[in-house]
C-alpha positions in Angstrom: -14.6 28.6 17.6 -12.7 31.0 15.3 -9.5 29.0 14.9 -7.3 31.3 12.9 -6.8 34.2 15.3 -6.1 31.9 18.2 -3.6 29.9 16.0 -1.7 33.0 14.9 -1.4 34.4 18.4 0.0 31.1 19.5 2.4 31.0 16.6 3.8 34.5 17.2 4.6 33.5 20.8 5.9 30.0 20.4 7.3 29.6 16.9 10.8 28.2 16.7 13.6 30.4 15.4 14.5 28.7 12.1 16.8 30.3 9.4 14.3 29.8 6.5 11.8 31.8 8.5 14.1 34.8 8.3 14.0 35.2 4.6 11.6 35.6 1.7 14.1 34.2 -0.8 12.1 31.5 -2.7 15.2 29.5 -3.4 16.2 29.2 0.3 12.6 28.4 1.2 12.4 25.8 -1.5 15.7 24.2 -0.3 14.4 24.0 3.2 11.1 22.4 2.2 12.7 19.7 0.1 15.3 18.9 2.7 12.7 18.6 5.5 10.7 16.1 3.6 11.4 12.7 5.2 14.1 14.3 7.4 14.1 15.2 11.1 14.5 18.8 12.0 17.8 18.4 13.8 19.4 16.6 10.8 17.7 18.8 8.3 19.1 22.0 9.8 22.7 20.9 9.4 22.1 19.9 5.8 20.2 23.1 5.0 23.1 25.3 6.1 25.7 23.2 4.4 23.7 23.1 1.2 23.3 26.9 1.0 26.9 27.4 1.8 27.8 25.3 -1.2 25.0 26.4 -3.5 23.8 29.9 -2.3 21.5 30.5 -5.2 19.8 28.7 -8.1 22.5 29.6 -10.5 25.2 27.9 -8.5 23.1 24.8 -8.1 22.3 24.7 -11.8 26.0 25.0 -12.7 27.1 22.1 -10.4 27.7 18.6 -11.5 25.3 16.0 -10.3 28.1 14.3 -8.4 28.7 17.5 -6.4 25.0 17.8 -5.5 24.8 14.1 -4.4 27.9 14.4 -2.3 26.5 17.4 -0.4 23.2 15.4 0.0 25.0 12.3 1.1 23.4 10.8 4.2 19.9 12.4 3.8 18.5 9.5 1.8 15.7 9.7 -0.8 18.3 10.9 -3.3 15.7 11.6 -6.0 15.0 14.8 -4.0 18.5 16.0 -4.8 18.4 15.0 -8.4 15.0 16.7 -8.9 16.3 19.9 -7.2 19.3 19.9 -9.5 17.1 19.4 -12.6 14.6 22.1 -11.4 17.4 24.6 -10.9 18.6 24.0 -14.5 15.0 24.5 -15.6 14.8 27.8 -13.9 18.2 29.0 -15.3 17.6 27.7 -18.9 13.9 28.4 -19.3 13.3 31.3 -17.0 16.6 33.2 -17.1 17.2 32.3 -13.4 14.0 33.9 -12.2 12.2 31.7 -9.7 8.5 30.9 -10.6 6.4 33.3 -8.6 3.1 31.4 -8.4 1.6 28.1 -7.1 0.7 27.1 -10.7 4.1 27.9 -12.2 6.0 26.2 -9.4 4.4 22.9 -10.2 6.0 22.9 -13.6 9.4 22.4 -11.9 10.9 18.9 -11.8 9.9 17.2 -8.5 7.7 20.0 -7.2 4.3 18.8 -6.1 1.3 20.4 -4.5 2.7 20.8 -1.0 6.1 22.2 -2.0 4.6 24.6 -4.6 2.1 25.8 -2.0 4.7 26.3 0.7 7.0 28.3 -1.5 4.2 30.3 -3.1 2.6 31.2 0.2 5.7 31.9 2.2 7.9 33.6 -0.4 5.2 35.3 -2.5 2.2 35.4 0.0 -0.1 33.7 -2.4 -3.2 32.6 -0.4 -3.0 28.8 -1.1 -2.9 26.2 1.7 0.3 24.1 2.3 -0.9 20.7 3.5 1.8 18.5 4.8 1.7 15.5 7.2 1.4 17.9 10.2 -1.5 19.7 8.7 -3.3 16.5 7.8 -3.0 15.3 11.4 -4.1 18.6 13.0 -7.1 19.0 10.8 -8.1 15.3 11.0 -8.2 15.7 14.8 -9.7 19.2 14.9 -12.7 18.2 12.7 -12.9 14.5 13.6 -12.2 13.2 10.1 -12.4 9.4 10.2 -11.8 8.7 6.5 -8.4 6.9 6.1 -5.4 9.2 5.6 -4.6 10.2 2.0 -7.6 8.5 0.5 -9.4 10.7 -2.1 -12.2 11.6 0.3 -9.7 12.6 3.1 -7.6 14.6 0.7 -10.5 16.6 -0.7 -12.0 17.3 2.7 -8.7 18.5 4.2 -7.8 20.6 1.2 -11.2 22.4 1.4 -10.8 22.9 5.2 -7.2 24.1 4.8 -8.2 26.5 2.1 -10.9 28.1 4.3 -8.3 28.3 7.2 -5.6 30.1 5.2 -5.2 33.8 6.0 -5.9 35.6 2.7 -3.5 38.5 3.7 -0.7 36.6 5.5 -0.8 33.0 4.2 2.8 32.7 5.1 1.9 33.1 8.8 -1.1 30.8 8.8 0.5 28.0 6.8 3.6 27.9 9.0 1.4 28.2 12.1 -0.6 25.1 11.2 2.6 23.1 10.5 4.2 24.4 13.7 1.2 23.3 15.8 1.5 19.8 14.4 5.2 19.7 15.0 5.2 21.0 18.6 1.8 20.3 20.1 -0.5 18.1 18.0 2.2 15.4 17.6 1.6 11.9 16.3 1.8 10.3 19.7 0.7 11.8 23.1 -0.4 15.2 21.7 -0.2 18.0 24.3 -3.9 19.0 24.2 -3.7 21.1 27.4 -1.2 23.4 25.6 -3.2 23.6 22.3 -4.8 27.0 21.5 -7.5 25.2 19.5 -8.4 22.6 22.1 -11.8 24.1 23.0 -13.0 23.5 19.5 -11.3 20.1 18.8 -13.6 17.3 17.9 -11.0 14.5 18.6 -10.2 16.0 22.0 -13.8 16.2 23.0 -14.4 12.6 22.0 -11.0 11.3 23.4 -9.9 9.9 20.1 -6.8 12.0 19.5 -4.5 8.9 19.3 -6.7 7.2 16.8 -6.7 10.0 14.2 -5.8 10.3 11.5 -6.9 6.7 10.5 -4.1 4.9 8.8 -4.4 2.1 6.3 -2.4 -1.0 6.9 1.2 -0.8 5.7 2.2 -2.7 2.6 4.6 -5.6 3.0 8.3 -5.1 3.4 10.6 -7.0 0.9 13.9 -8.3 2.2 17.1 -7.9 0.1 20.5 -9.5 0.7 23.4 -7.4 -0.5 27.1 -8.5 -0.2 29.7 -5.9 -0.8 33.3 -7.1 -1.6 35.7 -4.3 -0.6 38.4 -5.4 -3.0 41.7 -3.9 -1.9 44.8 -3.7 -4.0 47.6 -2.0 -2.1 45.9 1.3 -1.0 43.2 1.3 -3.6 39.6 -0.1 -3.9 37.1 -0.4 -6.7 33.9 1.5 -7.2 31.0 1.7 -9.7 28.1 4.0 -10.1 24.8 2.3 -9.2 22.4 2.0 -12.2 19.1 3.8 -12.7 15.9 2.3 -11.6 16.9 1.1 -8.1 17.8 2.4 -4.7 20.7 4.7 -4.4 20.8 5.2 -8.2 23.7 7.3 -9.4 25.7 6.8 -6.2 29.0 4.9 -6.0 29.4 1.5 -4.4 31.8 -1.4 -4.0 31.6 -4.6 -6.1 28.2 -6.1 -5.2 26.6 -9.5 -5.3 22.9 -9.6 -4.5 21.4 -13.0 -3.5 17.8 -14.1 -3.0 18.5 -15.3 0.5 21.2 -15.2 3.2 24.5 -16.6 2.0 27.7 -17.4 3.8 31.2 -16.5 2.5 31.8 -20.0 1.0 28.6 -19.9 -0.9 29.2 -16.3 -2.0 32.7 -17.1 -3.4 31.2 -19.9 -5.5 28.9 -17.4 -7.2 29.9 -17.6 -10.9 30.2 -13.8 -11.2 32.5 -13.5 -8.2 34.8 -16.4 -9.2 35.3 -14.7 -12.6 36.5 -11.5 -10.9 39.5 -13.2 -9.3 40.6 -15.4 -12.2 42.1 -18.0 -9.8 44.4 -15.4 -8.2 45.0 -15.7 -4.4 42.8 -13.6 -2.2 42.0 -13.5 1.5 39.2 -11.9 3.6 40.6 -9.6 6.3 38.9 -9.8 9.6 35.3 -10.6 10.2 32.5 -9.5 7.8 30.5 -6.5 9.0 26.7 -6.8 8.7 24.0 -4.1 8.9 20.3 -4.1 8.6 18.9 -1.0 6.9 15.1 -0.2 6.7 13.8 1.6 3.6 10.1 2.4 3.0 9.2 -1.0 1.5 12.5 -2.8 1.8 14.6 -4.3 4.6 18.2 -4.5 3.5 20.6 -7.1 5.0 24.0 -5.8 4.0 27.4 -7.5 4.4 30.8 -6.0 3.9 33.8 -8.2 3.2 37.4 -6.7 3.1 39.1 -8.8 0.4 42.9 -8.4 -0.1 44.2 -8.9 -3.6 47.7 -9.4 -5.1 46.8 -8.3 -8.6 44.1 -6.5 -10.6 40.7 -8.3 -10.6 38.8 -9.0 -13.8 35.9 -6.6 -13.0 33.4 -5.2 -15.6 34.4 -2.0 -17.3 31.9 0.0 -15.2 34.3 -0.3 -12.2 37.0 2.3 -11.5 40.0 2.0 -9.2 40.1 4.7 -6.5 42.6 5.3 -3.7 41.2 5.0 -0.2 42.3 8.5 0.6 40.1 9.9 -2.2 36.9 8.1 -1.2 35.5 11.3 0.3 35.3 12.7 -3.3 32.6 10.3 -4.3 28.9 10.4 -3.3 28.1 7.0 -1.7 25.0 5.6 0.1 24.7 6.5 3.8 25.2 2.8 4.7 28.5 2.6 3.0 29.6 5.9 4.5 28.7 4.4 7.9 30.8 1.3 7.2 33.8 3.4 6.2 33.4 5.7 9.2 33.2 2.8 11.7 36.0 1.0 9.9 
């Protein structure tokens, strides 16, 4: 079966109307590709429009402070994406006079831009005939050709890249690349693929063998590490205390309340006996207001058990110098992890 003509015909009829498909601006396309990594379409659309309103071009993004970028990104997670975008924008402005790299090879020199993102921007914005292989394309081609090597192993990657290269339209790679991704998003979905609606079904190996749900083959997931985080929301009149999270851990660079992390679950009595915590209060009277709020938050390889305690103070605590005093009314000015934002919203 000649897959490409059938795929393009299907795409022209059924493609979704998305704002980044209405432009050839490499900056706007790049922003969409980065935001949609690890993000659902419905959520990503909102952030994409908001991001471009605030940073309409690479110059405005490069000129922004990191705190501004993280604040706009707040709630999307995987904050390294935002930091890398910010760093890449500054690369483009400082090293290339604000001109976006026009090729697959040059795009990969930007901070945080890997093979997929470089290929997507190069093919869609500049029509360079290079395949853009994302999770959707991996799944579609694994099923279409009956690839049973485990997902993302070297053999799998090499075979899919070769197939995707041969199935990229040399004249309109923007169309073919987006069509493969759209087919995976709308028809050849991870669970219960709609094979009867698939334009490539007559030539699909997995469909012929009835193994669509088994492909692509996934290796067992690595273990998930539990972490126990206790936030003390120290309130003095109408102010609270924040610090910027250090590098090398989750949520790095974002602001948070005073934190005590323990190796296992701890009750309030045990927490208040922690030597670091007792030093903060210096024997002053304090009280916990209401019941602690607890959340469980799943990250890729971590399961966070997070408690929030509202602690009322009568005088300044003895916190390390890294903490700052902030009025509650100005908390919106600080980029915070999504979980803390959720707590404040529900509070």
